[in-house]
C-alpha positions, 0 to 999 in steps of 0.5 A: 242215141239211136244205138243206145235205144237199139240196145234196149231189151224188152226187160229194160223197156218194161222196167222203164215203163214201170218206173214212169208209171210209179212216178206218175202215180206218185204225183197223181196221189200227191195232187189229190192229197193237197187239192183244196188246201193251202199247199196249192198256193204255197206250191204256186209261190215256190214255182214263182220263186224258182222261176225268178232264181233261174231268170236271175242267173240267165240275166246275170243279175248277180245281187238278185241271184245271190239273195235268192240263193240264200233264201233257198238255203232257208227254204230247205229247212222251212218247207218241211215245217210249212208242209207238215200237215200235208206230209202227215196226211200223205203218210196217213194215206200210205198207212191205210193201204191194204198191206198194213191198213187194218190193225191186226188185233182190232176187235170185231164189232156188232155194227148194227147194235152200235148204229142202233144206239148211236142213231137213237142218241142222235135223234134224241139230241137233235129233237131236244137241240142238244149240241153234240160232237161224236167221232167214230174211229176207223183205221187211223188210231186216235189215241193222241186225241183220246189223251186230251179228254177224260177216259171212260171206256164204256159200252156204247149206249143211247143213255150214255151218249145223251148224258155226256152232252147234257148242257152244264155237265162236266163232260159236255164240252168237247168230242166223244171218241168211239172205237168199235163198241166202246166209248173211249173218252169224252171232252176231247179236243179236236184240231179245227179246220181252217177251210175257207169253204165253211159258212160263217154261221158254223161254230166250233163243233162243225170246224172241229168235226171237219178238222178231224176228218181232214187229218184222219179217216175218222167220221164225225157226227155233229148235232147243232145246238142252235137248230138241231140239224145233223151233219156228218164229216168224212174225208174233209167234206161236211154233209149237212141237214141229214135225216136219220134214214140217210144218216143210217144208210151212210154210216152202215156203208162207211162202217161196214167191216172190211175183209182183206186178205194180205200177207198177215191174214193167216196171223189175224185169223189165227188170233181170232180163232184163239180168242 
């Protein structure tokens, strides 16, 4: 072993260090993604299962070991199904990395104008206790969500947003999806969060807003129909009882256009110039 260690060159040592660092970073990111989800309990169950499998072999428990081996074959098929939400979330996180995160042809948007119209609508709906659920698309595309509702493709305006959520109108029940400065669709269905940390009095709008923020990087604005309180869901977290000034500051930060110089930057600049 010492002779083998002595034959290691500096290049070999650096490659081994890089290899170990990459593996450690992978597990670190994996645990960040699954923390506070049901996957933690599932992993605990898998650890107990494989410990039992190991002990049954060591203790010569033939029948028990055979049974656990058969279950292992089933788990090879079941695990990807059980961990589907976590695997999807991991791939989405990978897709947001700087190399490929920003869409090449995503239109530039006047964020300040959109915020002005959006906040005016939220203020009016909160004052009149009009329930609302508004989703702001960021890097992760929401086309599959848009297809569940009624397409609109209208310019963001206070009047349009308020009218969409007036009670007993055809499109008031569901979520409005905004991309850039356009209202893409209304009456859209969102995935509901199954987080155990939600308070019992929270209704479907809060669960839906939190659910879309858990599965994508979108922002969800929720106006309570009962109290008129304003909430913001982002990255699987729900911030409640926001005032307009705080909400404006948070949205301005979260929606601030990003400038990233990547391998496709020259192509993006060329297309912008052509437009």
